[in-house]
N, CA, C and O atoms as CSV, one atom per row, in Angstrom:
chain,resi,resn,atom,element,x,y,z
A,1,UNK,N,N,-1.904,15.897,18.406
A,1,UNK,CA,C,-2.281,14.602,17.854
A,1,UNK,C,C,-2.259,14.685,16.327
A,1,UNK,O,O,-2.838,15.596,15.735
A,2,UNK,N,N,-1.591,13.736,15.711
A,2,UNK,CA,C,-1.535,13.667,14.250
A,2,UNK,C,C,-2.896,13.213,13.722
A,2,UNK,O,O,-3.609,12.469,14.395
A,3,UNK,N,N,-3.255,13.663,12.516
A,3,UNK,CA,C,-4.596,13.368,11.993
A,3,UNK,C,C,-4.874,11.871,11.891
A,3,UNK,O,O,-6.007,11.444,12.112
A,4,UNK,N,N,-3.857,11.062,11.560
A,4,UNK,CA,C,-4.086,9.619,11.419
A,4,UNK,C,C,-4.276,8.929,12.763
A,4,UNK,O,O,-4.737,7.788,12.796
A,5,UNK,N,N,-3.939,9.576,13.864
A,5,UNK,CA,C,-4.145,8.990,15.183
A,5,UNK,C,C,-5.598,9.138,15.637
A,5,UNK,O,O,-5.984,8.593,16.671
A,6,UNK,N,N,-6.381,9.854,14.888
A,6,UNK,CA,C,-7.791,10.054,15.246
A,6,UNK,C,C,-8.671,8.874,14.848
A,6,UNK,O,O,-9.808,8.770,15.308
A,7,UNK,N,N,-8.155,7.977,13.991
A,7,UNK,CA,C,-8.927,6.779,13.645
A,7,UNK,C,C,-8.995,5.889,14.879
A,7,UNK,O,O,-8.003,5.736,15.592
A,8,UNK,N,N,-10.161,5.300,15.132
A,8,UNK,CA,C,-10.315,4.491,16.343
A,8,UNK,C,C,-9.750,3.088,16.196
A,8,UNK,O,O,-9.525,2.408,17.198
A,9,UNK,N,N,-9.511,2.632,14.942
A,9,UNK,CA,C,-8.923,1.305,14.735
A,9,UNK,C,C,-8.270,1.242,13.356
A,9,UNK,O,O,-8.441,2.143,12.535
A,10,UNK,N,N,-7.519,0.166,13.113
A,10,UNK,CA,C,-6.806,0.024,11.846
A,10,UNK,C,C,-7.756,-0.180,10.672
A,10,UNK,O,O,-7.430,0.197,9.546
A,11,UNK,N,N,-8.918,-0.766,10.911
A,11,UNK,CA,C,-9.883,-0.949,9.821
A,11,UNK,C,C,-10.351,0.399,9.283
A,11,UNK,O,O,-10.434,0.590,8.070
A,12,UNK,N,N,-10.657,1.329,10.178
A,12,UNK,CA,C,-11.056,2.674,9.750
A,12,UNK,C,C,-9.949,3.341,8.943
A,12,UNK,O,O,-10.202,3.922,7.887
A,13,UNK,N,N,-8.717,3.254,9.450
A,13,UNK,CA,C,-7.600,3.864,8.742
A,13,UNK,C,C,-7.405,3.200,7.381
A,13,UNK,O,O,-7.133,3.881,6.392
A,14,UNK,N,N,-7.543,1.872,7.328
A,14,UNK,CA,C,-7.404,1.142,6.071
A,14,UNK,C,C,-8.447,1.556,5.046
A,14,UNK,O,O,-8.134,1.693,3.864
A,15,UNK,N,N,-9.684,1.755,5.485
A,15,UNK,CA,C,-10.739,2.191,4.570
A,15,UNK,C,C,-10.432,3.573,4.002
A,15,UNK,O,O,-10.663,3.833,2.821
A,16,UNK,N,N,-9.909,4.460,4.854
A,16,UNK,CA,C,-9.531,5.803,4.401
A,16,UNK,C,C,-8.401,5.723,3.371
A,16,UNK,O,O,-8.433,6.423,2.359
A,17,UNK,N,N,-7.402,4.869,3.627
A,17,UNK,CA,C,-6.270,4.733,2.708
A,17,UNK,C,C,-6.732,4.139,1.376
A,17,UNK,O,O,-6.253,4.557,0.322
A,18,UNK,N,N,-7.646,3.180,1.406
A,18,UNK,CA,C,-8.197,2.615,0.171
A,18,UNK,C,C,-8.894,3.706,-0.653
A,18,UNK,O,O,-8.699,3.782,-1.867
A,19,UNK,N,N,-9.696,4.542,-0.009
A,19,UNK,CA,C,-10.362,5.643,-0.719
A,19,UNK,C,C,-9.346,6.623,-1.296
A,19,UNK,O,O,-9.512,7.119,-2.410
A,20,UNK,N,N,-8.305,6.894,-0.535
A,20,UNK,CA,C,-7.249,7.792,-0.998
A,20,UNK,C,C,-6.561,7.213,-2.233
A,20,UNK,O,O,-6.277,7.939,-3.186
A,21,UNK,N,N,-6.293,5.908,-2.218
A,21,UNK,CA,C,-5.679,5.250,-3.372
A,21,UNK,C,C,-6.599,5.318,-4.593
A,21,UNK,O,O,-6.143,5.599,-5.702
A,22,UNK,N,N,-7.888,5.061,-4.390
A,22,UNK,CA,C,-8.840,5.119,-5.497
A,22,UNK,C,C,-8.910,6.529,-6.090
A,22,UNK,O,O,-9.006,6.687,-7.307
A,23,UNK,N,N,-8.861,7.542,-5.240
A,23,UNK,CA,C,-8.884,8.931,-5.722
A,23,UNK,C,C,-7.612,9.242,-6.521
A,23,UNK,O,O,-7.676,9.905,-7.557
A,24,UNK,N,N,-6.466,8.767,-6.044
A,24,UNK,CA,C,-5.204,8.972,-6.772
A,24,UNK,C,C,-5.258,8.283,-8.142
A,24,UNK,O,O,-4.810,8.846,-9.140
A,25,UNK,N,N,-5.804,7.074,-8.183
A,25,UNK,CA,C,-5.918,6.349,-9.452
A,25,UNK,C,C,-6.860,7.079,-10.416
A,25,UNK,O,O,-6.551,7.232,-11.598
A,26,UNK,N,N,-8.007,7.525,-9.904
A,26,UNK,CA,C,-8.975,8.237,-10.742
A,26,UNK,C,C,-8.384,9.542,-11.269
A,26,UNK,O,O,-8.653,9.928,-12.406
A,27,UNK,N,N,-7.585,10.217,-10.457
A,27,UNK,CA,C,-6.944,11.460,-10.881
A,27,UNK,C,C,-6.006,11.206,-12.064
A,27,UNK,O,O,-5.766,12.101,-12.874
A,28,UNK,N,N,-5.477,9.977,-12.159
A,28,UNK,CA,C,-4.576,9.609,-13.259
A,28,UNK,C,C,-5.319,8.882,-14.384
A,28,UNK,O,O,-4.705,8.244,-15.240
A,29,UNK,N,N,-6.644,8.990,-14.364
A,29,UNK,CA,C,-7.534,8.460,-15.398
A,29,UNK,C,C,-7.594,6.932,-15.475
A,29,UNK,O,O,-7.830,6.363,-16.540
A,30,UNK,N,N,-7.379,6.283,-14.333
A,30,UNK,CA,C,-7.601,4.838,-14.245
A,30,UNK,C,C,-8.986,4.624,-13.666
A,30,UNK,O,O,-9.411,5.366,-12.781
A,31,UNK,N,N,-9.692,3.620,-14.154
A,31,UNK,CA,C,-10.982,3.268,-13.575
A,31,UNK,C,C,-10.717,2.406,-12.348
A,31,UNK,O,O,-10.027,1.391,-12.439
A,32,UNK,N,N,-11.259,2.804,-11.205
A,32,UNK,CA,C,-11.058,2.079,-9.956
A,32,UNK,C,C,-12.381,1.495,-9.499
A,32,UNK,O,O,-13.425,2.134,-9.620
A,33,UNK,N,N,-12.335,0.283,-8.974
A,33,UNK,CA,C,-13.541,-0.350,-8.449
A,33,UNK,C,C,-13.221,-1.045,-7.136
A,33,UNK,O,O,-12.077,-1.417,-6.874
A,34,UNK,N,N,-14.242,-1.211,-6.323
A,34,UNK,CA,C,-14.095,-1.832,-5.011
A,34,UNK,C,C,-14.951,-3.086,-4.995
A,34,UNK,O,O,-16.150,-3.013,-5.266
A,35,UNK,N,N,-14.354,-4.255,-4.678
A,35,UNK,CA,C,-15.192,-5.460,-4.601
A,35,UNK,C,C,-16.192,-5.349,-3.438
A,35,UNK,O,O,-15.890,-4.750,-2.406
A,36,UNK,N,N,-17.354,-5.918,-3.615
A,36,UNK,CA,C,-18.384,-5.871,-2.588
A,36,UNK,C,C,-17.993,-6.788,-1.431
A,36,UNK,O,O,-17.662,-7.954,-1.650
A,37,UNK,N,N,-18.029,-6.279,-0.218
A,37,UNK,CA,C,-17.727,-7.076,0.966
A,37,UNK,C,C,-16.224,-7.223,1.197
A,37,UNK,O,O,-15.411,-6.563,0.550
A,38,UNK,N,N,-15.879,-8.099,2.129
A,38,UNK,CA,C,-14.483,-8.317,2.497
A,38,UNK,C,C,-13.984,-9.717,2.148
A,38,UNK,O,O,-13.048,-10.214,2.774
A,39,UNK,N,N,-14.598,-10.350,1.157
A,39,UNK,CA,C,-14.227,-11.739,0.865
A,39,UNK,C,C,-13.080,-11.877,-0.131
A,39,UNK,O,O,-12.515,-12.963,-0.256
A,40,UNK,N,N,-12.725,-10.825,-0.832
A,40,UNK,CA,C,-11.626,-10.875,-1.792
A,40,UNK,C,C,-10.314,-10.503,-1.115
A,40,UNK,O,O,-10.301,-9.761,-0.133
A,41,UNK,N,N,-9.215,-11.021,-1.644
A,41,UNK,CA,C,-7.893,-10.694,-1.098
A,41,UNK,C,C,-7.471,-9.288,-1.515
A,41,UNK,O,O,-6.658,-8.657,-0.840
A,42,UNK,N,N,-8.018,-8.798,-2.619
A,42,UNK,CA,C,-7.629,-7.458,-3.068
A,42,UNK,C,C,-8.637,-6.422,-2.578
A,42,UNK,O,O,-9.811,-6.720,-2.360
A,43,UNK,N,N,-8.138,-5.194,-2.413
A,43,UNK,CA,C,-8.973,-4.100,-1.914
A,43,UNK,C,C,-9.575,-3.268,-3.028
A,43,UNK,O,O,-10.709,-2.798,-2.923
A,44,UNK,N,N,-8.806,-3.085,-4.104
A,44,UNK,CA,C,-9.221,-2.205,-5.199
A,44,UNK,C,C,-8.872,-2.867,-6.521
A,44,UNK,O,O,-7.815,-3.482,-6.657
A,45,UNK,N,N,-9.762,-2.739,-7.489
A,45,UNK,CA,C,-9.476,-3.166,-8.854
A,45,UNK,C,C,-9.176,-1.942,-9.699
A,45,UNK,O,O,-9.900,-0.949,-9.640
A,46,UNK,N,N,-8.116,-2.009,-10.481
A,46,UNK,CA,C,-7.741,-0.901,-11.359
A,46,UNK,C,C,-7.839,-1.399,-12.798
A,46,UNK,O,O,-7.234,-2.404,-13.172
A,47,UNK,N,N,-8.612,-0.672,-13.586
A,47,UNK,CA,C,-8.851,-1.026,-14.976
A,47,UNK,C,C,-8.212,0.021,-15.873
A,47,UNK,O,O,-8.398,1.223,-15.679
A,48,UNK,N,N,-7.461,-0.447,-16.853
A,48,UNK,CA,C,-6.872,0.467,-17.824
A,48,UNK,C,C,-6.801,-0.252,-19.160
A,48,UNK,O,O,-6.112,-1.265,-19.283
A,49,UNK,N,N,-7.494,0.252,-20.145
A,49,UNK,CA,C,-7.662,-0.374,-21.456
A,49,UNK,C,C,-8.220,-1.779,-21.213
A,49,UNK,O,O,-9.320,-1.902,-20.674
A,50,UNK,N,N,-7.495,-2.852,-21.595
A,50,UNK,CA,C,-8.027,-4.194,-21.348
A,50,UNK,C,C,-7.399,-4.864,-20.137
A,50,UNK,O,O,-7.657,-6.042,-19.890
A,51,UNK,N,N,-6.585,-4.148,-19.377
A,51,UNK,CA,C,-5.922,-4.714,-18.200
A,51,UNK,C,C,-6.736,-4.464,-16.933
A,51,UNK,O,O,-7.376,-3.424,-16.783
A,52,UNK,N,N,-6.697,-5.438,-16.027
A,52,UNK,CA,C,-7.344,-5.316,-14.724
A,52,UNK,C,C,-6.346,-5.779,-13.670
A,52,UNK,O,O,-5.921,-6.934,-13.680
A,53,UNK,N,N,-5.970,-4.884,-12.763
A,53,UNK,CA,C,-5.030,-5.211,-11.696
A,53,UNK,C,C,-5.770,-5.309,-10.366
A,53,UNK,O,O,-6.579,-4.447,-10.025
A,54,UNK,N,N,-5.480,-6.368,-9.628
A,54,UNK,CA,C,-6.033,-6.541,-8.281
A,54,UNK,C,C,-5.000,-5.980,-7.303
A,54,UNK,O,O,-3.883,-6.489,-7.203
A,55,UNK,N,N,-5.390,-4.922,-6.582
A,55,UNK,CA,C,-4.461,-4.180,-5.732
A,55,UNK,C,C,-4.805,-4.386,-4.260
A,55,UNK,O,O,-5.947,-4.196,-3.842
A,56,UNK,N,N,-3.810,-4.772,-3.494
A,56,UNK,CA,C,-3.923,-4.854,-2.037
A,56,UNK,C,C,-3.289,-3.584,-1.476
A,56,UNK,O,O,-2.104,-3.329,-1.691
A,57,UNK,N,N,-4.082,-2.787,-0.756
A,57,UNK,CA,C,-3.634,-1.493,-0.247
A,57,UNK,C,C,-3.210,-1.639,1.216
A,57,UNK,O,O,-3.949,-2.180,2.039
A,58,UNK,N,N,-2.019,-1.152,1.518
A,58,UNK,CA,C,-1.480,-1.181,2.881
A,58,UNK,C,C,-1.058,0.220,3.275
A,58,UNK,O,O,-0.888,1.086,2.417
A,59,UNK,N,N,-0.886,0.448,4.580
A,59,UNK,CA,C,-0.401,1.741,5.045
A,59,UNK,C,C,0.453,1.543,6.283
A,59,UNK,O,O,0.383,0.515,6.956
A,60,UNK,N,N,1.270,2.565,6.568
A,60,UNK,CA,C,2.120,2.507,7.748
A,60,UNK,C,C,2.395,3.896,8.300
A,60,UNK,O,O,2.397,4.890,7.574
A,61,UNK,N,N,2.625,3.933,9.600
A,61,UNK,CA,C,3.142,5.110,10.295
A,61,UNK,C,C,4.308,4.685,11.183
A,61,UNK,O,O,4.828,5.497,11.949
A,62,UNK,N,N,4.723,3.424,11.091
A,62,UNK,CA,C,5.735,2.837,11.970
A,62,UNK,C,C,7.146,3.166,11.494
A,62,UNK,O,O,7.660,2.539,10.568
A,63,UNK,N,N,7.758,4.140,12.127
A,63,UNK,CA,C,9.108,4.589,11.763
A,63,UNK,C,C,10.149,3.602,12.299
A,63,UNK,O,O,10.104,3.211,13.465
A,64,UNK,N,N,11.088,3.207,11.431
A,64,UNK,CA,C,12.203,2.335,11.813
A,64,UNK,C,C,13.460,2.903,11.168
A,64,UNK,O,O,13.650,2.760,9.960
A,65,UNK,N,N,14.307,3.537,11.943
A,65,UNK,CA,C,15.529,4.125,11.399
A,65,UNK,C,C,15.207,5.163,10.341
A,65,UNK,O,O,14.478,6.122,10.591
A,66,UNK,N,N,15.769,4.953,9.138
A,66,UNK,CA,C,15.552,5.888,8.033
A,66,UNK,C,C,14.322,5.530,7.205
A,66,UNK,O,O,14.068,6.159,6.178
A,67,UNK,N,N,13.557,4.530,7.635
A,67,UNK,CA,C,12.415,4.096,6.844
A,67,UNK,C,C,11.168,3.869,7.677
A,67,UNK,O,O,11.080,4.297,8.828
A,68,UNK,N,N,10.213,3.191,7.075
A,68,UNK,CA,C,8.949,2.861,7.719
A,68,UNK,C,C,8.663,1.391,7.478
A,68,UNK,O,O,8.844,0.899,6.364
A,69,UNK,N,N,8.218,0.683,8.509
A,69,UNK,CA,C,7.866,-0.722,8.380
A,69,UNK,C,C,6.427,-0.850,7.939
A,69,UNK,O,O,5.543,-0.148,8.430
A,70,UNK,N,N,6.204,-1.759,7.002
A,70,UNK,CA,C,4.851,-2.039,6.522
A,70,UNK,C,C,4.664,-3.547,6.483
A,70,UNK,O,O,5.548,-4.270,6.025
A,71,UNK,N,N,3.536,-4.020,6.953
A,71,UNK,CA,C,3.236,-5.450,6.993
A,71,UNK,C,C,2.486,-5.839,5.713
A,71,UNK,O,O,1.507,-5.194,5.337
A,72,UNK,N,N,2.953,-6.888,5.059
A,72,UNK,CA,C,2.352,-7.342,3.803
A,72,UNK,C,C,1.778,-8.742,3.949
A,72,UNK,O,O,2.134,-9.651,3.200
A,73,UNK,N,N,0.897,-8.905,4.910
A,73,UNK,CA,C,0.194,-10.172,5.102
A,73,UNK,C,C,-1.282,-9.860,5.304
A,73,UNK,O,O,-1.637,-8.732,5.647
A,74,UNK,N,N,-2.148,-10.853,5.094
A,74,UNK,CA,C,-3.590,-10.588,5.199
A,74,UNK,C,C,-3.981,-9.948,6.529
A,74,UNK,O,O,-4.675,-8.931,6.532
A,75,UNK,N,N,-3.564,-10.503,7.636
A,75,UNK,CA,C,-3.667,-9.873,8.958
A,75,UNK,C,C,-2.823,-10.691,9.920
A,75,UNK,O,O,-2.380,-11.789,9.580
A,76,UNK,N,N,-2.600,-10.176,11.097
A,76,UNK,CA,C,-1.674,-10.829,12.011
A,76,UNK,C,C,-2.162,-12.182,12.524
A,76,UNK,O,O,-1.363,-12.950,13.060
A,77,UNK,N,N,-3.442,-12.494,12.376
A,77,UNK,CA,C,-3.983,-13.761,12.858
A,77,UNK,C,C,-3.904,-14.883,11.828
A,77,UNK,O,O,-3.910,-16.057,12.197
A,78,UNK,N,N,-3.829,-14.541,10.540
A,78,UNK,CA,C,-3.828,-15.550,9.489
A,78,UNK,C,C,-2.436,-16.096,9.245
A,78,UNK,O,O,-1.456,-15.351,9.255
A,79,UNK,N,N,-2.353,-17.386,9.030
A,79,UNK,CA,C,-1.074,-18.037,8.734
A,79,UNK,C,C,-0.766,-18.009,7.241
A,79,UNK,O,O,0.397,-18.079,6.844
A,80,UNK,N,N,-1.802,-17.906,6.415
A,80,UNK,CA,C,-1.639,-17.932,4.964
A,80,UNK,C,C,-1.233,-16.560,4.447
A,80,UNK,O,O,-1.724,-15.534,4.917
A,81,UNK,N,N,-0.331,-16.557,3.476
A,81,UNK,CA,C,0.057,-15.318,2.813
A,81,UNK,C,C,-0.806,-15.125,1.567
A,81,UNK,O,O,-1.574,-16.010,1.191
A,82,UNK,N,N,-0.673,-13.967,0.936
A,82,UNK,CA,C,-1.330,-13.725,-0.344
A,82,UNK,C,C,-0.674,-14.588,-1.411
A,82,UNK,O,O,0.437,-15.083,-1.222
A,83,UNK,N,N,-1.368,-14.768,-2.538
A,83,UNK,CA,C,-0.788,-15.496,-3.669
A,83,UNK,C,C,-1.015,-14.683,-4.951
A,83,UNK,O,O,-1.833,-13.764,-4.987
A,84,UNK,N,N,-0.267,-15.048,-6.001
A,84,UNK,CA,C,-0.432,-14.362,-7.289
A,84,UNK,C,C,-1.781,-14.667,-7.931
A,84,UNK,O,O,-2.183,-13.981,-8.871
A,85,UNK,N,N,-2.480,-15.674,-7.444
A,85,UNK,CA,C,-3.836,-15.955,-7.926
A,85,UNK,C,C,-4.832,-14.974,-7.325
A,85,UNK,O,O,-5.963,-14.866,-7.800
A,86,UNK,N,N,-4.413,-14.246,-6.263
A,86,UNK,CA,C,-5.313,-13.334,-5.567
A,86,UNK,C,C,-5.046,-11.860,-5.857
A,86,UNK,O,O,-5.980,-11.070,-5.996
A,87,UNK,N,N,-3.763,-11.490,-5.947
A,87,UNK,CA,C,-3.427,-10.078,-6.141
A,87,UNK,C,C,-2.284,-9.910,-7.139
A,87,UNK,O,O,-1.478,-10.817,-7.349
A,88,UNK,N,N,-2.238,-8.730,-7.745
A,88,UNK,CA,C,-1.199,-8.406,-8.732
A,88,UNK,C,C,-0.225,-7.347,-8.221
A,88,UNK,O,O,0.936,-7.318,-8.628
A,89,UNK,N,N,-0.699,-6.483,-7.334
A,89,UNK,CA,C,0.083,-5.311,-6.953
A,89,UNK,C,C,-0.213,-4.930,-5.507
A,89,UNK,O,O,-1.351,-5.028,-5.046
A,90,UNK,N,N,0.831,-4.492,-4.795
A,90,UNK,CA,C,0.659,-3.882,-3.484
A,90,UNK,C,C,0.810,-2.377,-3.651
A,90,UNK,O,O,1.705,-1.913,-4.358
A,91,UNK,N,N,-0.056,-1.622,-3.007
A,91,UNK,CA,C,0.073,-0.168,-2.929
A,91,UNK,C,C,0.267,0.149,-1.452
A,91,UNK,O,O,-0.657,0.002,-0.653
A,92,UNK,N,N,1.464,0.582,-1.095
A,92,UNK,CA,C,1.787,0.871,0.305
A,92,UNK,C,C,1.899,2.374,0.487
A,92,UNK,O,O,2.672,3.039,-0.203
A,93,UNK,N,N,1.127,2.899,1.414
A,93,UNK,CA,C,1.098,4.341,1.676
A,93,UNK,C,C,1.818,4.639,2.984
A,93,UNK,O,O,1.432,4.136,4.039
A,94,UNK,N,N,2.862,5.455,2.915
A,94,UNK,CA,C,3.571,5.912,4.105
A,94,UNK,C,C,2.902,7.223,4.512
A,94,UNK,O,O,3.186,8.282,3.953
A,95,UNK,N,N,2.019,7.130,5.484
A,95,UNK,CA,C,1.146,8.248,5.841
A,95,UNK,C,C,1.915,9.507,6.257
A,95,UNK,O,O,1.622,10.580,5.730
A,96,UNK,N,N,2.885,9.428,7.177
A,96,UNK,CA,C,3.554,10.671,7.599
A,96,UNK,C,C,4.301,11.387,6.470
A,96,UNK,O,O,4.477,12.604,6.525
A,97,UNK,N,N,4.738,10.651,5.456
A,97,UNK,CA,C,5.491,11.243,4.348
A,97,UNK,C,C,4.612,11.556,3.139
A,97,UNK,O,O,5.060,12.225,2.208
A,98,UNK,N,N,3.360,11.076,3.143
A,98,UNK,CA,C,2.441,11.234,2.024
A,98,UNK,C,C,3.061,10.679,0.734
A,98,UNK,O,O,3.084,11.349,-0.299
A,99,UNK,N,N,3.559,9.446,0.818
A,99,UNK,CA,C,4.237,8.793,-0.308
A,99,UNK,C,C,3.629,7.410,-0.537
A,99,UNK,O,O,3.385,6.658,0.406
A,100,UNK,N,N,3.391,7.094,-1.804
A,100,UNK,CA,C,2.908,5.769,-2.207
A,100,UNK,C,C,4.056,4.949,-2.781
A,100,UNK,O,O,4.886,5.472,-3.524
A,101,UNK,N,N,4.103,3.668,-2.439
A,101,UNK,CA,C,4.996,2.698,-3.067
A,101,UNK,C,C,4.112,1.696,-3.801
A,101,UNK,O,O,3.216,1.106,-3.197
A,102,UNK,N,N,4.350,1.499,-5.089
A,102,UNK,CA,C,3.627,0.497,-5.869
A,102,UNK,C,C,4.597,-0.644,-6.132
A,102,UNK,O,O,5.613,-0.467,-6.804
A,103,UNK,N,N,4.276,-1.813,-5.601
A,103,UNK,CA,C,5.197,-2.946,-5.642
A,103,UNK,C,C,4.481,-4.142,-6.261
A,103,UNK,O,O,3.452,-4.574,-5.742
A,104,UNK,N,N,5.010,-4.691,-7.370
A,104,UNK,CA,C,4.391,-5.884,-7.951
A,104,UNK,C,C,4.358,-7.022,-6.924
A,104,UNK,O,O,5.344,-7.262,-6.227
A,105,UNK,N,N,3.240,-7.708,-6.836
A,105,UNK,CA,C,3.083,-8.781,-5.861
A,105,UNK,C,C,4.143,-9.863,-6.034
A,105,UNK,O,O,4.607,-10.432,-5.046
A,106,UNK,N,N,4.531,-10.155,-7.267
A,106,UNK,CA,C,5.532,-11.189,-7.524
A,106,UNK,C,C,6.871,-10.869,-6.841
A,106,UNK,O,O,7.618,-11.783,-6.493
A,107,UNK,N,N,7.178,-9.582,-6.648
A,107,UNK,CA,C,8.434,-9.175,-6.000
A,107,UNK,C,C,8.363,-9.281,-4.486
A,107,UNK,O,O,9.393,-9.289,-3.813
A,108,UNK,N,N,7.156,-9.363,-3.950
A,108,UNK,CA,C,6.979,-9.234,-2.508
A,108,UNK,C,C,6.444,-10.473,-1.812
A,108,UNK,O,O,6.643,-10.635,-0.607
A,109,UNK,N,N,5.776,-11.343,-2.538
A,109,UNK,CA,C,5.162,-12.499,-1.893
A,109,UNK,C,C,6.223,-13.348,-1.204
A,109,UNK,O,O,7.320,-13.546,-1.726
A,110,UNK,N,N,5.873,-13.843,-0.026
A,110,UNK,CA,C,6.810,-14.609,0.780
A,110,UNK,C,C,7.485,-13.753,1.836
A,110,UNK,O,O,8.034,-14.285,2.801
A,111,UNK,N,N,7.455,-12.443,1.672
A,111,UNK,CA,C,7.994,-11.523,2.672
A,111,UNK,C,C,6.800,-10.975,3.448
A,111,UNK,O,O,5.860,-10.455,2.848
A,112,UNK,N,N,6.828,-11.082,4.739
A,112,UNK,CA,C,5.685,-10.657,5.536
A,112,UNK,C,C,5.776,-9.210,5.969
A,112,UNK,O,O,4.759,-8.593,6.284
A,113,UNK,N,N,6.975,-8.660,5.989
A,113,UNK,CA,C,7.126,-7.255,6.360
A,113,UNK,C,C,8.369,-6.687,5.695
A,113,UNK,O,O,9.342,-7.400,5.450
A,114,UNK,N,N,8.320,-5.412,5.413
A,114,UNK,CA,C,9.443,-4.718,4.798
A,114,UNK,C,C,9.623,-3.371,5.467
A,114,UNK,O,O,8.678,-2.795,6.005
A,115,UNK,N,N,10.848,-2.878,5.424
A,115,UNK,CA,C,11.092,-1.496,5.799
A,115,UNK,C,C,11.357,-0.744,4.513
A,115,UNK,O,O,12.267,-1.092,3.760
A,116,UNK,N,N,10.571,0.278,4.261
A,116,UNK,CA,C,10.728,1.071,3.051
A,116,UNK,C,C,11.537,2.298,3.393
A,116,UNK,O,O,11.093,3.146,4.166
A,117,UNK,N,N,12.729,2.399,2.819
A,117,UNK,CA,C,13.622,3.513,3.122
A,117,UNK,C,C,13.212,4.736,2.329
A,117,UNK,O,O,12.840,4.645,1.160
A,118,UNK,N,N,13.287,5.874,2.982
A,118,UNK,CA,C,12.980,7.138,2.333
A,118,UNK,C,C,14.308,7.809,1.994
A,118,UNK,O,O,15.059,8.182,2.895
A,119,UNK,N,N,14.601,7.966,0.711
A,119,UNK,CA,C,15.824,8.642,0.293
A,119,UNK,C,C,15.595,10.143,0.268
A,119,UNK,O,O,14.475,10.609,0.472
A,120,UNK,N,N,16.643,10.891,0.020
A,120,UNK,CA,C,16.521,12.348,-0.036
A,120,UNK,C,C,15.459,12.728,-1.064
A,120,UNK,O,O,15.557,12.328,-2.224
A,121,UNK,N,N,14.460,13.481,-0.663
A,121,UNK,CA,C,13.407,13.851,-1.606
A,121,UNK,C,C,13.921,14.836,-2.661
A,121,UNK,O,O,14.792,15.665,-2.399
A,122,UNK,N,N,13.355,14.715,-3.845
A,122,UNK,CA,C,13.708,15.634,-4.924
A,122,UNK,C,C,12.630,16.698,-5.088
A,122,UNK,O,O,12.797,17.632,-5.872
A,123,UNK,N,N,11.533,16.566,-4.360
A,123,UNK,CA,C,10.435,17.524,-4.434
A,123,UNK,C,C,9.805,17.632,-3.050
A,123,UNK,O,O,10.064,16.785,-2.194
A,124,UNK,N,N,8.991,18.642,-2.811
A,124,UNK,CA,C,8.299,18.745,-1.527
A,124,UNK,C,C,7.464,17.491,-1.271
A,124,UNK,O,O,7.066,16.825,-2.227
A,125,UNK,N,N,7.185,17.150,-0.006
A,125,UNK,CA,C,6.468,15.918,0.335
A,125,UNK,C,C,5.188,15.688,-0.453
A,125,UNK,O,O,4.901,14.543,-0.804
A,126,UNK,N,N,4.414,16.708,-0.746
A,126,UNK,CA,C,3.142,16.521,-1.457
A,126,UNK,C,C,3.356,16.092,-2.908
A,126,UNK,O,O,2.429,15.572,-3.529
A,127,UNK,N,N,4.538,16.293,-3.458
A,127,UNK,CA,C,4.802,15.977,-4.850
A,127,UNK,C,C,5.548,14.665,-5.042
A,127,UNK,O,O,5.650,14.173,-6.166
A,128,UNK,N,N,6.077,14.087,-3.951
A,128,UNK,CA,C,6.867,12.868,-4.082
A,128,UNK,C,C,5.988,11.664,-4.369
A,128,UNK,O,O,4.833,11.610,-3.946
A,129,UNK,N,N,6.536,10.712,-5.081
A,129,UNK,CA,C,5.865,9.450,-5.356
A,129,UNK,C,C,6.919,8.411,-5.656
A,129,UNK,O,O,7.914,8.710,-6.318
A,130,UNK,N,N,6.722,7.212,-5.187
A,130,UNK,CA,C,7.672,6.142,-5.471
A,130,UNK,C,C,6.939,5.028,-6.212
A,130,UNK,O,O,5.818,4.670,-5.851
A,131,UNK,N,N,7.565,4.489,-7.232
A,131,UNK,CA,C,6.955,3.410,-7.994
A,131,UNK,C,C,7.778,2.147,-7.827
A,131,UNK,O,O,8.811,2.151,-7.157
A,132,UNK,N,N,7.323,1.086,-8.430
A,132,UNK,CA,C,8.019,-0.193,-8.313
A,132,UNK,C,C,9.434,-0.112,-8.856
A,132,UNK,O,O,10.296,-0.874,-8.418
A,133,UNK,N,N,9.699,0.776,-9.784
A,133,UNK,CA,C,11.039,0.843,-10.361
A,133,UNK,C,C,12.014,1.640,-9.514
A,133,UNK,O,O,13.223,1.434,-9.618
A,134,UNK,N,N,11.517,2.554,-8.669
A,134,UNK,CA,C,12.458,3.324,-7.857
A,134,UNK,C,C,12.222,3.195,-6.361
A,134,UNK,O,O,12.874,3.877,-5.570
A,135,UNK,N,N,11.301,2.334,-5.967
A,135,UNK,CA,C,11.049,2.122,-4.547
A,135,UNK,C,C,12.133,1.213,-3.977
A,135,UNK,O,O,12.509,0.214,-4.591
A,136,UNK,N,N,12.618,1.566,-2.821
A,136,UNK,CA,C,13.611,0.735,-2.153
A,136,UNK,C,C,12.900,0.001,-1.027
A,136,UNK,O,O,12.301,0.621,-0.149
A,137,UNK,N,N,12.971,-1.299,-1.059
A,137,UNK,CA,C,12.342,-2.100,-0.020
A,137,UNK,C,C,13.360,-3.096,0.485
A,137,UNK,O,O,13.948,-3.843,-0.297
A,138,UNK,N,N,13.574,-3.110,1.804
A,138,UNK,CA,C,14.522,-4.046,2.375
A,138,UNK,C,C,13.934,-4.624,3.648
A,138,UNK,O,O,13.145,-3.961,4.321
A,139,UNK,N,N,14.309,-5.860,3.989
A,139,UNK,CA,C,13.775,-6.453,5.215
A,139,UNK,C,C,14.168,-5.628,6.432
A,139,UNK,O,O,15.249,-5.039,6.468
A,140,UNK,N,N,13.306,-5.588,7.411
A,140,UNK,CA,C,13.591,-4.870,8.636
A,140,UNK,C,C,12.748,-5.408,9.785
A,140,UNK,O,O,11.948,-6.326,9.600
A,141,UNK,N,N,12.922,-4.850,10.937
A,141,UNK,CA,C,12.150,-5.277,12.088
A,141,UNK,C,C,11.562,-4.074,12.790
A,141,UNK,O,O,12.128,-2.981,12.765
A,142,UNK,N,N,10.397,-4.293,13.426
A,142,UNK,CA,C,9.757,-3.219,14.197
A,142,UNK,C,C,8.942,-3.852,15.300
A,142,UNK,O,O,8.310,-3.145,16.084
């Protein structure tokens, strides 16, 4: 059994991924904060100098061909998508590959799901990272 299969539900896994993202941000000297409760569209606030980014954190283990599918909507029951008034950035974690994709919300809004392709790694899995400038995101199905 893979370690991520030990979570009893997606909410538990999501909370773990949010903490992991906050730890990664803090390691890079960004101030990270968590809004109280579940009423905000963003999961984590990132502060750097005078900037504040509202980050929606997502994760996936769903393999599709050469990539992984990740859902970028509030949840499967809601009809409304996120808006730029609510979030600035998506942080998508591909759990089996230990890779983060940072995608500006403006590039992604209106798309409910993406398949993130994994190209040939240039470093061992623990050292890889993908950012908005080098992340490949294309529509897919799962």
